C-alpha positions in Angstrom: -0.1 0.2 0.3 2.9 2.1 0.0 3.3 3.1 3.9 5.7 2.9 6.2 5.4 0.4 9.6 5.6 3.9 11.7 3.2 5.6 9.8 0.5 2.7 10.6 1.6 2.9 13.6 1.3 6.4 14.7 -2.1 6.1 12.5 -3.2 3.2 14.8 -2.1 4.9 17.7 -4.3 8.3 17.1 -7.3 5.6 16.3 -7.0 3.9 19.6 -6.6 7.4 21.5 -9.8 8.4 19.6 -11.8 5.4 21.0 -12.3 4.5 17.1 -10.8 0.9 17.5 -9.9 -1.8 20.2 -7.2 -4.3 20.7 -7.6 -7.7 21.2 -4.0 -10.5 21.6 -4.2 -13.3 20.5 -0.7 -15.7 20.9 2.0 -13.3 19.7 -0.4 -11.0 17.5 -2.6 -8.1 18.5 -5.5 -7.8 16.0 -7.4 -4.5 15.6 -11.4 -4.0 15.7 -13.4 -0.8 14.9 -15.4 -0.2 18.3 -18.7 0.4 15.4 -18.4 -3.0 15.1 -22.4 -4.1 14.6 -22.0 -7.8 13.9 -22.3 -10.7 16.5 -20.7 -13.8 14.9 -22.7 -16.5 13.9 -20.9 -19.2 15.2 -21.5 -17.3 18.8 -25.1 -15.9 18.2 -26.7 -19.1 17.1 -25.4 -21.2 20.2 -26.2 -19.1 22.4 -29.9 -18.8 21.3 -30.3 -22.6 21.4 -29.2 -22.6 24.9 -31.6 -19.3 25.8 -34.6 -21.6 24.0 -33.6 -24.9 25.7 -33.6 -23.1 29.3 -37.3 -21.7 28.6 -38.3 -24.8 27.2 -37.1 -26.4 30.5 -38.0 -24.0 33.2 -41.4 -23.3 31.8 -42.7 -26.4 29.6 -46.2 -26.6 27.8 -46.8 -22.8 27.7 -46.8 -22.1 24.2 -48.8 -19.4 24.8 -46.4 -18.0 26.9 -44.1 -18.2 24.6 -46.5 -16.8 21.8 -46.6 -13.3 24.2 -43.0 -12.6 24.5 -42.7 -12.7 20.8 -45.9 -10.6 20.8 -44.0 -8.0 23.8 -41.0 -8.1 21.9 -42.8 -6.7 18.6 -44.6 -4.1 20.5 -41.5 -2.7 22.2 -39.3 -3.1 18.7 -42.6 -1.8 16.8 -41.2 -2.1 13.3 -43.9 -1.1 10.8 -43.3 -1.5 7.2 -46.1 0.4 6.3 -44.6 3.3 7.4 -42.5 4.1 4.1 -46.0 3.9 2.6 -48.1 6.5 4.3 -47.7 10.0 5.3 -49.3 9.6 9.2 -51.2 7.4 10.6 -54.6 8.2 9.7 -54.0 7.8 6.2 -52.6 4.2 7.1 -55.9 3.4 9.1 -58.4 4.9 6.4 -56.2 2.7 3.6 -56.8 -0.6 5.4 -60.2 0.0 7.0 -61.9 -1.7 3.9 -59.4 -4.3 2.8 -61.5 -7.3 1.0 -58.1 -8.9 -0.4 -55.3 -9.7 1.8 -53.2 -11.7 -0.3 -51.0 -8.4 -1.4 -50.6 -8.0 2.3 -49.7 -11.9 3.0 -47.8 -11.6 -0.1 -45.6 -8.1 1.2 -45.5 -9.4 4.9 -43.5 -13.0 3.0 -41.2 -10.8 1.1 -40.3 -8.8 4.5 -39.8 -11.2 6.6 -37.5 -13.5 4.6 -35.3 -10.1 3.9 -35.4 -8.9 7.1 -35.4 -11.7 9.5 -33.0 -10.7 11.9 -33.4 -13.7 14.4 -32.3 -16.1 12.2 -31.1 -14.6 8.4 -31.3 -18.0 6.9 -34.7 -19.4 7.5 -37.3 -19.2 4.5 -40.8 -18.7 4.7 -42.9 -20.3 1.4 -46.8 -20.0 1.0 -48.4 -23.6 0.9 -51.8 -22.0 0.5 -54.6 -19.7 0.7 -57.8 -20.2 2.2 -61.1 -18.6 3.3 -60.8 -16.0 0.3 -57.5 -15.2 1.5 -58.1 -14.1 4.7 -56.4 -17.2 6.4 -52.6 -18.8 4.6 -50.8 -21.8 5.7 -47.0 -21.0 5.3 -43.6 -23.6 5.9 -40.8 -22.3 7.5 -37.3 -23.9 6.5 -34.1 -24.2 6.5 -33.4 -23.2 10.5 -30.5 -24.6 12.4 -33.5 -24.2 15.7 -35.4 -27.4 14.1 -32.1 -30.0 13.6 -32.2 -33.2 15.7 -34.4 -31.7 18.6 -37.1 -30.0 19.3 -35.9 -28.2 22.0 -35.7 -25.0 20.5 -39.0 -25.3 19.6 -39.8 -21.4 21.5 -38.6 -20.2 18.6 -41.2 -20.3 16.2 -44.0 -19.4 18.6 -42.0 -16.2 19.6 -41.9 -16.0 15.9 -46.0 -16.5 15.9 -46.4 -13.8 18.4 -44.4 -11.6 16.2 -46.4 -12.0 13.7 -49.6 -11.3 15.6 -49.2 -8.5 16.7 -46.9 -7.0 13.3 -49.7 -7.8 11.2 -52.3 -6.5 13.5 -51.1 -3.0 13.9 -50.2 -3.0 10.3 -53.9 -4.3 9.5 -55.7 -3.1 12.1 -57.4 -6.6 12.7 -56.6 -9.2 15.1 -54.8 -12.0 13.9 -54.1 -15.6 14.9 -51.3 -17.3 14.3 -51.1 -21.4 15.2 -48.1 -24.0 14.7 -49.7 -26.7 12.6 -47.0 -29.1 12.2 -43.7 -30.1 13.3 -40.7 -32.0 11.7 -37.7 -32.6 12.8 -35.2 -34.4 11.8 -31.2 -34.7 11.2 -30.9 -33.6 7.9 -31.3 -30.0 7.7 -33.3 -29.9 4.5 -36.1 -32.0 5.9 -36.7 -30.0 8.9 -40.1 -27.7 8.6 -42.1 -25.5 10.8 -45.6 -25.5 9.1 -48.1 -22.3 10.4 -51.2 -20.5 9.6 -52.1 -17.0 9.8 -55.7 -16.0 10.2 -57.2 -13.0 10.1 -60.2 -12.3 12.0 -63.0 -9.9 11.1 
């Protein structure tokens, strides 16, 4: 790069003095990291989530509705809503969703948003199975999840997702939403694992 060792050392010293980097010693080497780092290693976060989900299941067994309640409260406090991009204010949004007759486009867009922005596990994939009840009920399959391999110890993850969906879509559409887990397939092969979930719009 054309920089001398002294120049690099001085630059690093400035970055350290202004708290823009921090260091870690690994053997004989010193590694430098930005203090603005916004990611956590997948090798750390997935095992941590698995341990948390297993602990919740062991301490609070057979309390699926409570698991969903945690998801609803998580979404209520996070309060991410995609409709903020499309309406100039809340009153405009309320008027727009009041007379919805066909919910299929909203289900379709929700799947796109979920697949693109699922921060809890970015590898998970959601696909439509079919619509029922005049497009007021959608059946979906969740696949490619690390939380389904070999054991149901981490099934809390999907009940939490169900609660998040109930709160998320409910606030977007100004309607009661019911989200239920219909079927779970656990396998040693990741590609064979899935969770089937229903989403019902209650009117």
